[in-house]
C-alpha positions, 0 to 999 in steps of 0.5 A, a space after each residue: 500500500 502506498 503511504 504518505 508521511 505528513 510529519 515526522 512520526 505521522 504516517 497515514 494511508 493514501 486516499 482511495 480513488 473512486 472507480 471510474 464508472 462504466 458508461 451506462 448503456 442506453 435503453 436501446 442497447 440493453 437487450 441483445 437478442 434481436 427478437 426480444 428487442 423487437 417484441 419489447 418495442 412492439 409492446 411498447 408502441 402498442 401501449 403508447 398508441 393506446 395512450 396518445 393520439 396520432 396516426 403517424 408511427 412512433 419512432 426513435 427518440 420520440 419513444 423516450 419522450 412519450 414514455 416519460 409522460 405516462 402516469 399510473 392512470 394510463 397504465 390502469 386504463 391499458 390493463 383494463 383495455 387488455 382484459 375487457 376489450 381484447 379479452 387477452 389471457 393472463 399469460 399474454 398480458 403478463 408477457 406484455 407487462 414484463 416487457 413494459 416493466 423491464 423497459 421502464 426499469 431502465 428508464 427509472 435508472 436514468 431518473 424518470 418516474 416508473 409507473 409500472 413499478 408497483 404493477 404486479 403480474 397475474 398469477 398463472 400456472 404453467 401450461 403443462 399440456 403445452 409442455 407435454 405436447 411433444 415427446 422424444 418418441 414423437 421426435 423419433 417418429 418425425 425423423 422416421 416419416 419426414 420426406 427428405 427430397 432435397 437440401 432444405 428438407 435435409 437442413 430441416 431434419 438437422 434443425 430438429 436434431 439441433 433444437 432437441 440435443 441442445 435445448 437452445 432458444 430459437 434466436 440462438 439457433 438462427 444466429 449459429 455459424 460454423 465458426 461457433 462449433 468449437 473443439 477442445 481436447 476431443 470434445 465439441 462445444 457451441 459458442 452462443 454469442 447472442 443469448 437471452 441474458 446477453 452473455 456469451 455461453 458455451 454449450 457441450 455437444 452430444 456425440 450423436 449431434 456432432 456426427 449429424 452436424 459433420 455429415 450435414 457440413 460434408 453434404 453442403 460442401 459437396 453440393 456447393 464445393 465450399 472449401 473448409 476455410 470458407 465455412 467459418 462465416 457461413 450460417 448453419 441454417 440459412 434460408 438460402 445456401 448460396 446467399 448465406 442469409 439466416 432464416 427468419 424466426 417466422 421461417 423457422 417456426 414454419 419449418 417446425 410446424 411442417 415437421 410436426 404435421 408429420 405426426 399430426 401435431 401443432 408444434 413450435 420450436 419451443 415445444 422441442 425445448 420442452 421435450 428435451 427438458 422433460 426427457 432430461 428430467 425423466 432420465 434422472 437429471 436434477 433441477 440444477 442440471 436442467 436449469 444450466 442446460 436450458 440457460 435459465 436464470 432461476 430454478 423456479 422456471 425449471 421446476 415445471 419440468 419436474 412436475 411434468 416428470 411426475 405426471 408422466 411417470 404417474 408415480 403416485 398411482 404406484 403407491 395406491 394399494 391394489 386389491 385383486 379384481 375379485 377382492 372386496 373392500 
């Protein structure tokens, strides 16, 4: 430690300097996922259009200006509108509220009033029917029956494998490039640069998925004569292999919908995420392992898969004493 001698016999420690504060990110930079950003501002503009008059689109800095003029009464009126006029479900309203609360929290950090501060989300139960919609057996049946007639159908099957064996979110999958497949000490990983939390994450790859991805890569290389050095910046799942443009979320959703139709199910990419999480629970993975695999910030979100496991296994039924059919109580 540096010391300063003021007078003979008097030794005092040097004063600490304050840390240099990091420059705060603007409200437009806090959400790195493009889909999350798009959704949040869609909900914000819908809210502001409800409160304010005017037919021209709300853009740019006007958003911040209009946000700062909102009062608690405006929020209450909007909630009433969502419930009574739009007849939205509680889960849908909570999605809107979560977005607005998050955006206004950032505004509050910059010294503005937060009219959403004390607004509570509606209590809801997770839709177990939706979580249990797709099973591992369904996925095997899809792969077995799906008609692969060309490169895009082949791509679609690899999308399904990747969604299942990684449990990743849609946007994480759409952003994947071949350079994100890493190998160290004989093990393969995926580097996720754009996640819901905004932080980079590394996800280990199952050997079976590695095999499928390498076969897929060789297939593309042979068709388009792509050199190994040219793969780095190519998207794993492009809308066009020649143009190297990533799929949109809508296109991905349609791909998964078409895959689901093979077994007569209406599914989304998130249903595949539910399927692997439930399968992990059934095979003995604990709450923390499933949480980390899915990239959840809180185990409360993950607990639903433990509940799903109990329903599937029907363990409680095994504890009921069963008399012989001819016995009487």
